[in-house]
PLY file of the C-alpha trace (Angstrom):
ply
format ascii 1.0
element vertex 218
property float x
property float y
property float z
element edge 217
property int vertex1
property int vertex2
end_header
99.30 -31.33 48.97
97.86 -33.97 46.59
99.13 -32.47 43.33
102.73 -31.90 44.29
104.84 -28.86 43.52
105.33 -26.49 40.61
108.85 -27.90 40.18
107.41 -31.36 39.52
104.76 -29.99 37.18
107.34 -28.03 35.16
109.55 -31.11 34.94
106.64 -33.21 33.66
105.79 -30.48 31.15
109.37 -30.45 29.84
109.10 -34.16 29.01
105.74 -33.78 27.28
106.43 -30.70 25.16
104.70 -28.50 27.70
101.23 -29.91 27.18
100.79 -30.69 30.88
100.40 -26.95 31.42
98.19 -24.92 29.09
98.15 -21.13 29.16
95.08 -20.62 31.42
96.64 -22.95 33.99
100.00 -21.16 33.90
98.26 -17.81 34.27
96.27 -19.03 37.27
99.42 -20.44 38.89
101.22 -17.11 38.51
98.21 -15.27 39.89
97.95 -17.65 42.83
101.62 -17.23 43.75
101.38 -13.44 43.47
98.30 -13.32 45.68
100.00 -15.45 48.32
103.09 -13.23 48.38
100.97 -10.08 48.40
99.15 -11.42 51.48
102.45 -12.17 53.23
103.84 -8.73 52.43
100.65 -7.03 53.60
101.17 -8.92 56.87
104.76 -7.59 57.02
106.21 -11.03 56.37
108.95 -11.95 53.91
109.01 -15.40 52.33
112.73 -15.47 51.62
112.89 -18.48 49.27
110.38 -18.20 46.43
110.99 -21.03 43.94
108.94 -23.74 42.16
109.70 -26.32 44.87
107.91 -24.10 47.40
104.72 -23.74 45.34
102.35 -26.59 46.18
98.99 -27.52 44.64
95.82 -28.71 46.33
93.23 -31.04 44.80
91.90 -28.20 42.62
95.40 -27.20 41.48
95.20 -23.98 43.45
98.70 -22.72 44.28
99.87 -22.47 47.89
103.19 -21.18 49.24
105.24 -23.29 51.63
108.52 -23.03 53.58
108.33 -19.58 55.12
107.75 -17.82 58.43
108.15 -19.90 61.60
109.09 -22.98 59.59
112.11 -21.22 58.08
112.99 -19.62 61.40
113.08 -23.06 63.05
115.36 -24.38 60.33
117.68 -21.39 60.69
118.05 -21.91 64.44
118.93 -25.58 63.96
121.86 -25.02 61.61
125.07 -23.03 61.67
124.44 -22.06 58.05
121.48 -19.88 58.98
122.62 -17.06 56.67
122.65 -19.24 53.56
119.32 -20.71 54.60
117.65 -17.32 54.82
118.74 -15.61 51.61
117.15 -17.97 49.09
118.15 -20.45 46.41
120.74 -20.15 43.65
119.14 -18.88 40.46
116.16 -17.34 42.25
117.77 -15.15 44.91
118.22 -11.45 44.15
121.73 -9.96 43.91
121.18 -7.60 46.84
119.94 -10.42 49.09
123.18 -12.29 48.44
125.24 -9.21 49.34
123.23 -8.35 52.46
122.71 -11.93 53.59
119.00 -11.39 54.20
115.76 -11.31 52.27
113.28 -8.48 51.80
109.96 -7.83 50.11
111.88 -6.55 47.09
113.97 -9.73 46.93
110.74 -11.78 47.09
109.52 -9.80 44.08
112.76 -10.59 42.24
112.40 -14.31 42.99
108.78 -14.23 41.82
109.96 -12.64 38.56
112.39 -15.50 37.97
109.65 -18.07 38.67
107.34 -16.16 36.31
109.87 -16.25 33.47
110.53 -19.94 34.10
106.79 -20.68 34.07
106.39 -18.90 30.71
109.54 -20.05 28.89
110.19 -23.46 30.41
113.83 -22.45 30.98
115.34 -23.18 34.39
117.42 -20.29 35.74
120.41 -22.53 36.46
120.63 -23.96 32.92
122.49 -20.96 31.53
126.27 -20.68 31.31
128.92 -18.01 31.47
127.54 -14.48 31.83
123.99 -15.25 30.67
120.97 -15.88 32.89
117.25 -16.27 32.23
116.64 -12.50 32.46
119.39 -11.67 29.95
118.21 -14.49 27.70
114.65 -13.14 27.61
115.85 -9.56 27.00
118.12 -10.72 24.17
115.25 -12.39 22.30
112.95 -9.42 22.87
115.54 -7.00 21.50
115.87 -9.20 18.41
112.10 -9.44 18.03
112.26 -13.22 18.51
109.20 -13.58 20.72
108.38 -17.06 19.40
111.72 -18.25 20.80
110.44 -17.39 24.29
107.43 -19.68 24.09
107.61 -22.93 26.01
106.72 -25.74 23.52
103.27 -26.20 25.03
102.50 -22.53 24.36
103.41 -22.51 20.66
99.72 -22.98 19.87
98.89 -19.54 21.26
97.16 -17.40 18.64
98.94 -14.02 18.13
95.52 -12.52 17.43
93.95 -13.80 20.66
93.84 -12.22 24.12
95.97 -15.05 25.52
98.90 -13.81 23.43
98.60 -10.38 25.06
98.42 -12.05 28.47
101.64 -13.96 27.69
103.43 -10.75 26.70
102.14 -9.08 29.85
103.51 -12.00 31.86
106.95 -11.53 30.26
106.78 -7.82 31.03
105.86 -8.51 34.64
108.74 -10.96 34.97
111.22 -8.37 33.69
109.83 -5.60 35.87
110.19 -7.85 38.91
113.83 -8.57 38.12
114.91 -4.95 37.65
118.50 -4.59 38.95
117.54 -1.77 41.32
115.04 -2.97 43.97
113.41 0.48 43.95
112.30 -0.07 40.34
110.47 -3.30 41.12
106.67 -3.26 41.54
105.06 -4.40 44.78
103.32 -7.76 44.91
99.99 -5.93 45.14
100.85 -4.16 41.88
101.69 -7.51 40.31
98.35 -9.01 41.33
96.67 -5.98 39.75
98.61 -6.51 36.50
97.99 -10.25 36.28
94.28 -9.87 36.91
94.12 -8.36 33.44
94.97 -4.70 33.94
97.68 -2.86 32.07
101.04 -2.05 33.62
100.77 1.23 35.52
102.06 4.27 33.64
104.12 5.46 36.59
106.50 2.49 36.48
109.86 3.81 35.18
110.37 2.92 31.52
114.01 2.13 32.29
112.79 -0.83 34.34
110.71 -2.12 31.42
112.99 -3.61 28.74
109.95 -4.52 26.60
109.36 -0.81 26.03
112.62 -0.53 24.11
112.36 -0.72 20.30
113.74 -3.84 18.65
116.77 -3.32 16.41
116.06 -3.20 12.71
0 1
1 2
2 3
3 4
4 5
5 6
6 7
7 8
8 9
9 10
10 11
11 12
12 13
13 14
14 15
15 16
16 17
17 18
18 19
19 20
20 21
21 22
22 23
23 24
24 25
25 26
26 27
27 28
28 29
29 30
30 31
31 32
32 33
33 34
34 35
35 36
36 37
37 38
38 39
39 40
40 41
41 42
42 43
43 44
44 45
45 46
46 47
47 48
48 49
49 50
50 51
51 52
52 53
53 54
54 55
55 56
56 57
57 58
58 59
59 60
60 61
61 62
62 63
63 64
64 65
65 66
66 67
67 68
68 69
69 70
70 71
71 72
72 73
73 74
74 75
75 76
76 77
77 78
78 79
79 80
80 81
81 82
82 83
83 84
84 85
85 86
86 87
87 88
88 89
89 90
90 91
91 92
92 93
93 94
94 95
95 96
96 97
97 98
98 99
99 100
100 101
101 102
102 103
103 104
104 105
105 106
106 107
107 108
108 109
109 110
110 111
111 112
112 113
113 114
114 115
115 116
116 117
117 118
118 119
119 120
120 121
121 122
122 123
123 124
124 125
125 126
126 127
127 128
128 129
129 130
130 131
131 132
132 133
133 134
134 135
135 136
136 137
137 138
138 139
139 140
140 141
141 142
142 143
143 144
144 145
145 146
146 147
147 148
148 149
149 150
150 151
151 152
152 153
153 154
154 155
155 156
156 157
157 158
158 159
159 160
160 161
161 162
162 163
163 164
164 165
165 166
166 167
167 168
168 169
169 170
170 171
171 172
172 173
173 174
174 175
175 176
176 177
177 178
178 179
179 180
180 181
181 182
182 183
183 184
184 185
185 186
186 187
187 188
188 189
189 190
190 191
191 192
192 193
193 194
194 195
195 196
196 197
197 198
198 199
199 200
200 201
201 202
202 203
203 204
204 205
205 206
206 207
207 208
208 209
209 210
210 211
211 212
212 213
213 214
214 215
215 216
216 217
């Protein structure tokens, strides 16, 4: 792929105050990843290792998923560490996938949520210490009403009165829904595509899975 991976693009953005990636581009990347995963899940396939390194861009910067299916199966059969190969990557793998030693559609959704939050905030999931992670960090700032703190430097120019601001908040909400502790509370990838295409989050999603619905402390 001529334009490399999302990991490289995010790294370049971090060294240029985020201006490599504007909001429309980030939104399209998230939508492209979600469509790819939705297609896999509709075909009864599980990716198993969703992370920025496995999101590649063609000449038009359209996102494509790599490292799944037969390719991953071949790797697993060539190494004794097939279990660790199949559950995902530290920082992106869901808690239940670690416990069970295998991926699922729900764990793919969790990994997508982590990638989504990283894409929006510029924070890598492995940069946190102690008991905090990117999900807890985002929730903490939301509860304090510190939404500006969530913005990756290149997104600080977003106008709070513009539709792009609402799209950013929707992206944060999607990321948190995807990383709900209970896999049952996570939306499907088809639901996520629906949300990111500009529709509101469905009313039947449990409010307990949506931390952004909680009032901020006074």
